[in-house]
Residue frames as a rotation matrix with the C-alpha (Angstrom) as fourth column:
MET 1
0.565 0.825 0.000 0.00
0.825 -0.565 0.000 0.00
0.000 0.000 -1.000 0.00
LYS 2
0.087 -0.604 -0.792 2.94
0.439 -0.691 0.575 2.36
-0.894 -0.397 0.205 0.56
LYS 3
-0.732 -0.411 0.543 3.24
0.636 -0.128 0.761 2.75
-0.243 0.903 0.355 -3.20
PHE 4
-0.322 0.724 0.610 -0.24
0.569 -0.367 0.736 4.32
0.757 0.584 -0.294 -3.38
ASP 5
-0.341 0.147 -0.929 -0.26
0.902 -0.226 -0.367 6.32
-0.264 -0.963 -0.055 -0.12
PHE 6
-0.990 -0.070 -0.126 -0.76
0.033 -0.962 0.272 9.55
-0.140 0.265 0.954 -2.09
ILE 7
-0.512 0.859 0.012 -4.34
0.265 0.145 0.953 8.40
0.817 0.491 -0.301 -2.84
ASN 8
0.273 0.632 -0.725 -5.22
0.869 0.162 0.468 8.91
0.413 -0.758 -0.505 0.81
LYS 9
-0.616 -0.542 -0.572 -3.74
0.721 -0.681 -0.130 12.41
-0.319 -0.493 0.810 1.23
TRP 10
0.244 0.810 -0.533 -5.80
0.496 -0.577 -0.649 15.59
-0.833 -0.106 -0.543 1.24
PRO 11
-0.359 -0.330 -0.873 -3.87
-0.513 -0.712 0.479 17.23
-0.780 0.620 0.087 -1.66
PHE 12
-0.997 0.040 0.064 -4.87
0.075 0.622 0.779 14.30
-0.008 0.782 -0.623 -3.88
HIS 13
-0.323 0.943 -0.084 -8.45
0.887 0.271 -0.374 14.48
-0.330 -0.195 -0.924 -2.62
LEU 14
0.091 0.290 -0.953 -8.59
0.022 -0.957 -0.289 18.20
-0.996 0.005 -0.094 -3.27
GLY 15
-0.752 -0.446 -0.486 -7.23
-0.483 -0.130 0.866 17.50
-0.449 0.886 -0.118 -6.76
VAL 16
-0.813 0.526 0.251 -10.00
0.582 0.754 0.306 14.95
-0.028 0.394 -0.919 -7.37
ILE 17
0.079 0.866 -0.494 -12.63
0.685 -0.407 -0.604 17.48
-0.724 -0.291 -0.625 -6.29
LEU 18
-0.072 -0.171 -0.983 -11.15
-0.384 -0.904 0.185 20.20
-0.920 0.391 0.000 -8.52
PHE 19
-0.953 -0.296 -0.070 -10.75
-0.189 0.397 0.898 17.79
-0.238 0.869 -0.434 -11.47
SER 20
-0.531 0.813 0.240 -14.37
0.817 0.566 -0.111 16.63
-0.225 0.137 -0.965 -11.17
ILE 21
0.251 0.623 -0.741 -15.65
0.362 -0.770 -0.525 20.22
-0.898 -0.136 -0.419 -11.07
VAL 22
-0.312 -0.454 -0.834 -13.50
-0.570 -0.613 0.547 21.37
-0.760 0.646 -0.068 -14.01
ALA 23
-0.984 -0.046 0.171 -14.28
0.093 0.688 0.719 18.28
-0.150 0.724 -0.673 -16.12
ASP 24
-0.245 0.969 0.022 -17.97
0.861 0.228 -0.455 18.64
-0.446 -0.092 -0.890 -15.37
GLN 25
0.298 0.394 -0.869 -18.16
0.107 -0.919 -0.380 22.36
-0.948 0.020 -0.316 -16.13
LEU 26
-0.574 -0.565 -0.593 -16.07
-0.540 -0.283 0.792 22.10
-0.615 0.775 -0.143 -19.32
THR 27
-0.917 0.266 0.299 -18.18
0.391 0.751 0.532 19.24
-0.083 0.605 -0.792 -20.71
LYS 28
0.045 0.970 -0.239 -21.38
0.804 -0.177 -0.567 21.12
-0.593 -0.166 -0.788 -19.85
LEU 29
0.006 -0.137 -0.991 -20.02
-0.307 -0.943 0.129 24.22
-0.952 0.303 -0.048 -21.57
TRP 30
-0.930 -0.350 -0.113 -19.27
-0.233 0.324 0.917 22.11
-0.285 0.879 -0.383 -24.64
ALA 31
-0.574 0.777 0.257 -22.82
0.796 0.603 -0.047 20.67
-0.192 0.178 -0.965 -24.53
LEU 32
0.229 0.675 -0.701 -24.34
0.415 -0.720 -0.556 24.15
-0.880 -0.164 -0.445 -24.27
VAL 33
-0.296 -0.418 -0.859 -22.28
-0.573 -0.642 0.509 25.46
-0.764 0.643 -0.050 -27.21
ARG 34
-0.978 -0.206 -0.024 -22.86
-0.150 0.623 0.768 22.36
-0.143 0.755 -0.640 -29.33
PHE 35
-0.681 0.732 0.011 -26.55
0.716 0.663 0.219 21.72
0.154 0.157 -0.976 -28.61
THR 36
0.055 0.735 -0.676 -28.18
0.569 -0.579 -0.583 25.16
-0.820 -0.353 -0.450 -28.38
ASN 37
0.248 0.087 0.965 -29.21
0.911 -0.359 -0.202 27.61
0.328 0.929 -0.168 -31.05
GLU 38
-0.541 -0.548 0.638 -28.51
0.410 -0.834 -0.369 31.35
0.734 0.062 0.676 -31.08
THR 39
0.180 0.682 0.709 -31.36
-0.466 -0.575 0.672 31.99
0.866 -0.452 0.214 -28.60
GLY 40
-0.608 -0.488 0.627 -29.95
-0.781 0.223 -0.584 29.48
0.145 -0.844 -0.517 -26.10
ALA 41
0.429 0.818 0.383 -32.73
-0.818 0.532 -0.220 26.96
-0.384 -0.218 0.897 -26.67
PRO 42
-0.222 -0.497 0.839 -31.84
-0.079 0.867 0.492 23.30
-0.972 0.043 -0.232 -27.32
ASN 43
-0.287 0.051 -0.957 -31.43
-0.928 -0.261 0.265 22.60
-0.236 0.964 0.122 -31.04
HIS 44
0.596 0.625 0.504 -32.47
-0.579 0.769 -0.269 18.94
-0.556 -0.132 0.820 -30.56
ASP 45
0.223 -0.622 -0.750 -29.34
-0.772 0.357 -0.526 17.61
0.595 0.696 -0.401 -32.26
VAL 46
0.848 -0.035 0.529 -28.19
-0.325 0.755 0.570 14.15
-0.419 -0.655 0.628 -31.26
ILE 47
0.023 -0.877 -0.481 -24.68
-0.935 0.152 -0.321 12.71
0.355 0.457 -0.816 -31.55
ASN 48
0.963 0.238 -0.124 -24.58
-0.198 0.941 0.274 8.93
0.183 -0.240 0.954 -31.48
VAL 49
0.156 -0.937 0.313 -21.46
-0.979 -0.105 0.173 7.84
-0.130 -0.333 -0.934 -29.59
VAL 50
-0.908 -0.281 0.311 -22.11
-0.250 0.959 0.136 4.10
-0.336 0.046 -0.941 -29.50
GLY 51
-0.717 0.689 0.100 -25.04
0.455 0.355 0.816 3.73
0.527 0.631 -0.569 -31.87
GLU 52
0.164 0.863 0.478 -28.32
-0.172 -0.452 0.875 4.25
0.971 -0.225 0.074 -30.02
LEU 53
0.308 -0.079 -0.948 -26.79
0.780 0.591 0.204 2.81
0.544 -0.803 0.244 -26.84
VAL 54
-0.009 -0.356 -0.934 -24.87
0.747 -0.624 0.231 5.97
-0.665 -0.696 0.272 -25.83
ARG 55
0.011 0.041 0.999 -25.56
0.838 -0.546 0.013 9.34
0.546 0.837 -0.041 -27.33
PHE 56
-0.773 -0.255 -0.581 -25.19
0.526 -0.770 -0.362 13.02
-0.355 -0.585 0.729 -26.52
GLN 57
-0.196 0.697 0.690 -28.20
0.543 -0.509 0.668 15.29
0.816 0.506 -0.278 -26.49
LEU 58
-0.904 -0.247 0.349 -28.97
-0.067 -0.724 -0.686 18.31
0.422 -0.644 0.638 -24.35
VAL 59
0.173 0.930 -0.325 -31.54
0.607 0.160 0.779 18.21
0.776 -0.332 -0.537 -21.58
PHE 60
-0.548 -0.269 0.792 -32.11
-0.395 -0.752 -0.529 20.86
0.737 -0.602 0.306 -18.94
ASN 61
-0.174 0.443 -0.879 -33.01
0.757 0.631 0.169 19.48
0.630 -0.636 -0.445 -15.52
LYS 62
-0.252 0.168 0.953 -34.88
-0.317 -0.945 0.083 22.17
0.914 -0.282 0.291 -13.61
GLY 63
0.804 0.585 0.106 -35.67
-0.328 0.287 0.900 19.81
0.496 -0.759 0.422 -10.74
ALA 64
0.256 -0.684 0.683 -33.65
-0.868 0.148 0.474 17.85
-0.425 -0.715 -0.555 -8.21
ALA 65
-0.739 -0.594 0.318 -32.33
-0.434 0.781 0.450 14.30
-0.516 0.194 -0.834 -8.61
PHE 66
-0.779 0.389 0.492 -34.07
0.589 0.723 0.360 12.44
-0.216 0.570 -0.793 -11.43
SER 67
-0.750 0.398 0.528 -35.98
0.118 -0.705 0.699 15.65
0.650 0.587 0.482 -12.25
SER 68
-0.021 0.740 -0.672 -37.99
0.984 0.133 0.115 15.66
0.175 -0.659 -0.731 -9.02
ARG 69
0.035 0.150 0.988 -39.36
0.279 -0.951 0.134 19.10
0.960 0.271 -0.075 -8.23
PRO 70
-0.832 -0.413 -0.370 -38.30
0.458 -0.135 -0.879 20.90
0.313 -0.901 0.302 -5.02
GLN 71
-0.698 0.620 0.358 -41.49
-0.639 -0.765 0.081 22.94
0.324 -0.172 0.930 -5.06
ASP 72
0.232 0.766 -0.600 -43.39
-0.250 0.643 0.724 19.69
0.940 -0.018 0.341 -4.43
LEU 73
-0.120 -0.388 -0.914 -41.28
0.751 0.567 -0.340 18.98
0.650 -0.727 0.223 -1.33
MET 74
-0.326 -0.068 -0.943 -41.13
0.782 -0.580 -0.229 22.50
-0.532 -0.811 0.242 0.11
PRO 75
0.142 0.472 0.870 -43.48
0.929 -0.367 0.047 24.84
0.341 0.802 -0.491 -1.78
PHE 76
0.912 0.239 -0.334 -42.74
0.371 -0.827 0.422 27.74
-0.175 -0.509 -0.843 0.59
LEU 77
0.122 -0.943 -0.309 -39.06
0.136 -0.292 0.947 27.97
-0.983 -0.157 0.093 -0.50
PRO 78
0.660 -0.035 -0.751 -37.86
-0.718 -0.325 -0.616 29.38
-0.223 0.945 -0.240 -3.81
PRO 79
0.967 -0.236 -0.094 -36.00
0.185 0.907 -0.377 26.64
0.174 0.347 0.921 -5.72
TRP 80
0.245 -0.945 0.217 -32.61
-0.089 -0.244 -0.966 28.44
0.966 0.217 -0.144 -5.51
LEU 81
-0.038 -0.214 0.976 -32.87
-0.955 -0.281 -0.098 28.61
0.295 -0.936 -0.194 -1.71
PHE 82
0.863 0.380 0.334 -33.96
-0.452 0.876 0.171 24.97
-0.228 -0.298 0.927 -1.51
PHE 83
0.790 -0.595 -0.147 -30.91
0.318 0.603 -0.732 23.87
0.524 0.531 0.666 -3.52
LEU 84
0.012 -0.791 0.611 -28.59
-0.452 -0.549 -0.702 26.13
0.892 -0.268 -0.364 -1.54
LEU 85
0.232 0.149 0.961 -29.81
-0.972 0.083 0.221 24.73
-0.047 -0.985 0.164 1.79
ILE 86
0.977 0.144 0.155 -29.71
-0.134 0.988 -0.078 21.12
-0.165 0.055 0.985 0.58
SER 87
0.572 -0.819 -0.040 -26.19
0.170 0.166 -0.971 21.63
0.803 0.549 0.234 -0.81
VAL 88
-0.062 -0.579 0.813 -24.90
-0.768 -0.493 -0.409 23.19
0.638 -0.650 -0.414 2.42
VAL 89
0.490 0.313 0.814 -26.40
-0.802 0.529 0.279 20.37
-0.343 -0.789 0.510 4.52
ALA 90
0.993 -0.115 -0.035 -25.09
0.086 0.882 -0.464 17.70
0.084 0.457 0.885 2.12
THR 91
0.308 -0.938 0.160 -21.60
-0.145 -0.212 -0.966 19.24
0.940 0.274 -0.201 2.15
ILE 92
-0.012 -0.259 0.966 -21.53
-0.973 -0.220 -0.071 19.35
0.231 -0.941 -0.249 5.95
VAL 93
0.752 0.357 0.555 -22.69
-0.498 0.859 0.122 15.72
-0.433 -0.367 0.823 6.16
LEU 94
0.883 -0.452 -0.125 -20.14
0.182 0.575 -0.798 14.59
0.432 0.682 0.590 3.54
LEU 95
0.060 -0.900 0.433 -17.29
-0.462 -0.409 -0.787 16.44
0.885 -0.153 -0.440 5.28
TRP 96
0.180 0.073 0.981 -18.31
-0.972 0.168 0.166 14.96
-0.153 -0.983 0.101 8.65
PHE 97
0.951 0.206 0.229 -18.50
-0.165 0.969 -0.186 11.49
-0.260 0.140 0.955 7.09
TYR 98
0.611 -0.788 -0.077 -15.10
-0.014 0.087 -0.996 11.97
0.792 0.609 0.042 5.42
LYS 99
-0.117 -0.683 0.721 -13.49
-0.783 -0.383 -0.490 12.99
0.611 -0.622 -0.490 8.72
SER 100
0.354 0.337 0.872 -15.11
-0.864 0.476 0.167 10.03
-0.359 -0.813 0.459 10.53
ILE 101
0.951 -0.034 -0.307 -13.69
-0.138 0.842 -0.521 7.46
0.277 0.538 0.796 8.10
ASP 102
0.601 -0.781 0.170 -10.57
0.126 0.302 0.945 5.69
-0.789 -0.547 0.280 9.35
LYS 103
0.293 -0.550 -0.782 -7.56
-0.811 -0.577 0.102 6.76
-0.507 0.604 -0.615 7.28
ARG 104
-0.672 -0.540 0.508 -6.84
-0.236 0.805 0.544 3.13
-0.702 0.245 -0.668 6.39
ASP 105
0.049 0.780 0.624 -10.14
0.678 0.433 -0.594 3.01
-0.734 0.452 -0.508 4.47
TRP 106
-0.714 -0.477 -0.513 -8.76
-0.008 -0.727 0.687 4.94
-0.700 0.494 0.515 1.51
MET 107
-0.801 0.446 0.400 -11.52
0.544 0.262 0.797 3.71
0.251 0.856 -0.452 -0.81
SER 108
0.199 0.928 -0.314 -14.38
0.980 -0.195 0.045 5.17
-0.019 -0.317 -0.948 1.23
ARG 109
0.008 -0.271 -0.962 -12.51
0.349 -0.901 0.257 8.45
-0.937 -0.338 0.088 1.62
LEU 110
-0.933 -0.357 -0.045 -11.94
0.059 -0.275 0.960 8.61
-0.356 0.892 0.278 -2.16
GLY 111
-0.481 0.831 0.280 -15.62
0.819 0.312 0.481 7.78
0.312 0.461 -0.831 -2.79
VAL 112
0.323 0.595 -0.736 -16.81
0.817 -0.568 -0.100 10.60
-0.478 -0.569 -0.669 -0.51
VAL 113
-0.405 -0.562 -0.721 -14.46
0.065 -0.804 0.591 13.03
-0.912 0.192 0.362 -2.26
MET 114
-0.949 0.089 0.303 -15.90
0.312 0.114 0.943 12.01
0.050 0.989 -0.136 -5.65
ILE 115
-0.019 0.996 -0.092 -19.46
0.991 0.031 0.131 12.48
0.133 -0.089 -0.987 -4.36
LEU 116
0.202 0.041 -0.978 -18.55
0.523 -0.849 0.073 15.93
-0.828 -0.527 -0.193 -3.05
GLY 117
-0.767 -0.564 -0.306 -16.94
0.027 -0.504 0.863 16.98
-0.641 0.654 0.402 -6.33
GLY 118
-0.744 0.553 0.375 -19.95
0.584 0.265 0.767 15.86
0.325 0.790 -0.520 -8.35
ALA 119
0.188 0.849 -0.493 -22.38
0.971 -0.237 -0.038 17.56
-0.150 -0.471 -0.869 -5.99
VAL 120
-0.133 -0.314 -0.940 -20.47
0.244 -0.930 0.276 20.84
-0.961 -0.192 0.200 -6.29
GLY 121
-0.955 -0.246 0.166 -20.52
0.200 -0.118 0.973 20.58
-0.220 0.962 0.162 -10.10
ASN 122
-0.337 0.909 0.247 -24.31
0.800 0.138 0.583 20.33
0.496 0.394 -0.774 -10.19
PHE 123
0.237 0.366 -0.900 -24.67
0.832 -0.555 -0.007 22.98
-0.502 -0.747 -0.436 -7.47
ILE 124
-0.680 -0.544 -0.492 -22.73
0.183 -0.776 0.604 25.43
-0.710 0.321 0.627 -9.67
ASP 125
-0.838 0.425 0.342 -25.25
0.388 0.024 0.921 24.84
0.383 0.905 -0.185 -12.47
ARG 126
0.047 0.940 -0.337 -28.22
0.966 0.043 0.255 25.35
0.254 -0.338 -0.906 -10.17
MET 127
0.135 -0.047 -0.990 -26.87
0.597 -0.794 0.119 28.65
-0.791 -0.606 -0.079 -8.85
ARG 128
-0.746 -0.541 -0.388 -25.63
0.018 -0.598 0.801 29.90
-0.665 0.591 0.456 -12.23
LEU 129
-0.925 0.332 -0.187 -28.40
-0.201 -0.008 0.980 28.67
0.323 0.943 0.074 -14.53
SER 130
-0.298 0.813 0.500 -31.25
-0.883 -0.037 -0.467 27.67
-0.361 -0.581 0.729 -12.16
MET 131
0.875 0.482 -0.035 -31.06
-0.463 0.815 -0.349 24.20
-0.139 0.321 0.937 -13.74
VAL 132
0.024 -0.863 0.505 -28.58
-0.265 0.482 0.835 21.41
-0.964 -0.154 -0.217 -14.41
VAL 133
0.216 -0.081 -0.973 -27.15
-0.976 -0.036 -0.213 20.73
-0.018 0.996 -0.087 -17.86
ASP 134
0.087 -0.135 0.987 -27.44
-0.169 0.974 0.148 17.02
-0.982 -0.180 0.062 -18.73
PHE 135
0.269 -0.014 -0.963 -26.26
-0.937 -0.236 -0.258 15.59
-0.224 0.972 -0.077 -22.02
ILE 136
-0.824 -0.534 -0.189 -25.20
-0.561 0.815 0.147 11.92
0.075 0.227 -0.971 -21.68
ASP 137
0.214 0.975 0.060 -28.08
-0.953 0.222 -0.208 9.69
-0.216 -0.013 0.976 -22.75
CYS 138
-0.838 -0.545 -0.029 -27.79
-0.544 0.829 0.129 5.91
-0.046 0.124 -0.991 -22.38
ASP 139
0.304 0.906 -0.294 -30.09
-0.897 0.376 0.233 3.06
0.322 0.193 0.927 -23.28
PHE 140
-0.734 -0.402 0.548 -30.20
-0.564 0.810 -0.162 -0.30
-0.378 -0.428 -0.821 -21.58
PRO 141
-0.433 0.612 -0.662 -32.17
-0.688 0.250 0.681 -2.46
0.583 0.750 0.313 -24.02
ASP 142
0.225 0.692 -0.686 -34.97
-0.014 0.707 0.707 -4.47
0.974 -0.149 0.169 -22.42
PHE 143
-0.572 -0.460 -0.679 -33.96
0.688 0.181 -0.702 -3.25
0.446 -0.869 0.213 -18.97
ILE 144
-0.433 0.446 -0.783 -36.53
0.784 -0.242 -0.571 -1.77
-0.445 -0.862 -0.245 -16.55
MET 145
0.276 0.513 -0.813 -37.00
0.088 -0.855 -0.511 1.52
-0.957 0.070 -0.281 -18.46
THR 146
0.928 0.134 0.347 -36.97
0.352 -0.019 -0.936 2.72
-0.119 0.991 -0.065 -22.05
ARG 147
0.221 -0.896 0.386 -33.91
0.288 -0.318 -0.903 4.93
0.932 0.311 0.187 -21.59
PHE 148
-0.069 -0.351 -0.934 -31.85
0.997 -0.010 -0.070 5.76
0.015 -0.936 0.351 -18.54
PRO 149
0.853 0.371 -0.366 -32.29
0.400 -0.916 0.004 9.38
-0.334 -0.150 -0.931 -17.33
THR 150
0.516 -0.672 0.531 -29.93
0.390 -0.367 -0.844 11.75
0.763 0.643 0.073 -19.12
TYR 151
0.799 -0.310 -0.515 -26.98
0.502 -0.129 0.855 12.69
-0.331 -0.942 0.053 -16.92
ASN 152
0.793 -0.581 0.185 -23.63
-0.364 -0.694 -0.622 14.52
0.489 0.425 -0.761 -16.87
VAL 153
-0.073 -0.931 -0.357 -20.05
0.044 0.355 -0.934 14.15
0.996 -0.084 0.015 -15.63
ALA 154
-0.529 -0.073 0.846 -20.95
-0.773 -0.371 -0.515 15.37
0.351 -0.926 0.139 -12.12
ASP 155
0.546 0.798 0.257 -23.65
-0.838 0.523 0.157 12.69
-0.009 -0.301 0.954 -11.86
SER 156
0.608 -0.403 -0.684 -21.05
-0.050 0.840 -0.540 10.12
0.792 0.363 0.491 -12.94
PHE 157
-0.509 -0.828 0.234 -18.68
-0.263 -0.109 -0.959 11.20
0.819 -0.550 -0.163 -10.16
VAL 158
-0.192 0.524 0.830 -21.49
-0.981 -0.098 -0.165 10.94
-0.005 -0.846 0.533 -7.60
THR 159
0.783 0.577 -0.234 -22.56
-0.596 0.803 -0.013 7.50
0.180 0.150 0.972 -8.85
VAL 160
0.303 -0.760 -0.575 -19.03
0.089 0.624 -0.776 6.08
0.949 0.184 0.257 -8.97
GLY 161
-0.559 -0.502 0.660 -18.28
-0.548 -0.373 -0.749 7.62
0.622 -0.780 -0.066 -5.56
VAL 162
0.232 0.735 0.637 -21.33
-0.968 0.236 0.081 5.96
-0.091 -0.636 0.766 -4.01
ALA 163
0.845 0.050 -0.533 -20.36
-0.226 0.936 -0.270 2.63
0.485 0.349 0.802 -5.61
ILE 164
-0.145 -0.980 -0.139 -16.83
-0.072 0.151 -0.986 2.93
0.987 -0.133 -0.092 -4.19
VAL 165
-0.449 0.042 0.892 -18.15
-0.864 -0.273 -0.422 3.65
0.226 -0.961 0.159 -0.68
ILE 166
0.604 0.763 0.230 -20.49
-0.792 0.607 0.064 0.64
-0.091 -0.221 0.971 -0.91
LEU 167
0.792 -0.308 -0.527 -17.79
-0.040 0.836 -0.548 -1.68
0.609 0.455 0.650 -2.28
SER 168
0.017 -0.880 0.475 -15.05
-0.720 -0.340 -0.605 -0.61
0.694 -0.332 -0.639 0.13
PRO 169
0.129 0.011 0.992 -16.05
-0.911 0.396 0.114 -3.01
-0.392 -0.918 0.061 2.95
ILE 170
0.941 0.209 0.267 -16.04
-0.087 0.910 -0.405 -5.87
-0.327 0.357 0.875 0.44
ILE 171
0.702 -0.712 0.007 -12.77
0.069 0.058 -0.996 -5.01
0.709 0.700 0.090 -1.31
LEU 172
-0.318 -0.818 0.480 -10.95
-0.467 -0.305 -0.830 -3.87
0.825 -0.488 -0.285 1.85
LYS 173
0.614 0.691 -0.380 -12.49
-0.074 0.531 0.844 -6.57
0.785 -0.491 0.377 4.02
LYS 174
0.113 -0.665 -0.738 -9.32
0.847 0.453 -0.278 -7.14
0.520 -0.593 0.615 6.06
ILE 175
-0.819 -0.419 0.392 -8.87
0.223 -0.861 -0.457 -3.43
0.529 -0.287 0.799 6.81
HIS 176
-0.088 0.878 0.470 -12.55
-0.573 -0.431 0.697 -3.03
0.815 -0.208 0.541 7.77
GLN 177
0.616 0.267 -0.741 -12.27
0.327 0.770 0.548 -6.02
0.717 -0.580 0.387 10.08
GLU 178
-0.394 -0.841 -0.371 -9.18
0.793 -0.107 -0.599 -4.51
0.464 -0.531 0.709 11.76
ILE 179
-0.728 0.183 0.660 -11.01
-0.254 -0.967 -0.013 -1.20
0.636 -0.177 0.751 12.27
LYS 180
0.350 0.936 -0.037 -14.06
-0.396 0.184 0.900 -3.00
0.849 -0.300 0.435 13.68
ASN 181
0.383 -0.274 -0.882 -11.91
0.681 0.729 0.069 -5.09
0.624 -0.627 0.466 16.06
GLU 182
-0.712 -0.700 0.048 -10.08
0.516 -0.569 -0.640 -1.99
0.476 -0.431 0.767 17.31
LYS 183
-0.404 0.656 0.638 -13.37
-0.548 -0.732 0.405 -0.18
0.732 -0.186 0.655 17.99
GLU 184
0.617 0.640 -0.458 -14.74
-0.069 0.624 0.779 -3.18
0.784 -0.449 0.429 19.86
HIS 185
-0.004 -0.724 -0.690 -11.51
0.827 0.386 -0.409 -3.45
0.562 -0.572 0.597 21.88
ARG 186
-0.815 -0.287 0.503 -11.73
0.066 -0.909 -0.412 0.25
0.576 -0.303 0.760 22.83
THR 187
-0.001 0.907 0.422 -15.34
-0.645 -0.323 0.692 -0.07
0.764 -0.271 0.585 24.02
GLU 188
0.501 0.133 -0.855 -14.46
0.368 0.862 0.349 -3.09
0.784 -0.490 0.383 26.17
LYS 189
-0.494 -0.827 -0.269 -11.96
0.636 -0.134 -0.760 -1.04
0.592 -0.547 0.592 28.21
């Protein structure tokens, strides 16, 4: 593990957050330039990347996750304030969770950092545009739904980050067992 110790250091984590934000915002900028007309409205162009399976097309998400509407949850708050409050609370929770993770669990720490970077990317859109720019459209033939919801690079970072946090106890089983044993030993004293 010594060879990859840099993965568990805060400069690397800060770099992951910054990379995710920059990659997300640059790809969204490209999507806006490529898929809008002179008035800023979507031009309905589609670029097939892998046939019909993966394609790029612009969609504006004015709601929350999976296009849910904040006004349905809290109709007394303007949407921008709802997203600001949710983002502040989510950031505090993620930072608390990050700090509570044992440093030996480098995978969970990396996953939380990826979630945070993706969340910030979408938060920037909500504050700047009052909506999120989505442009990656995937199809999973004969799978639950017709097409998967259109998403972006920030959503990808969040999804992969969550998967890493979930898989960490399986992949780093020995480390998680050591951490658990140490906690149990401390509570016995």
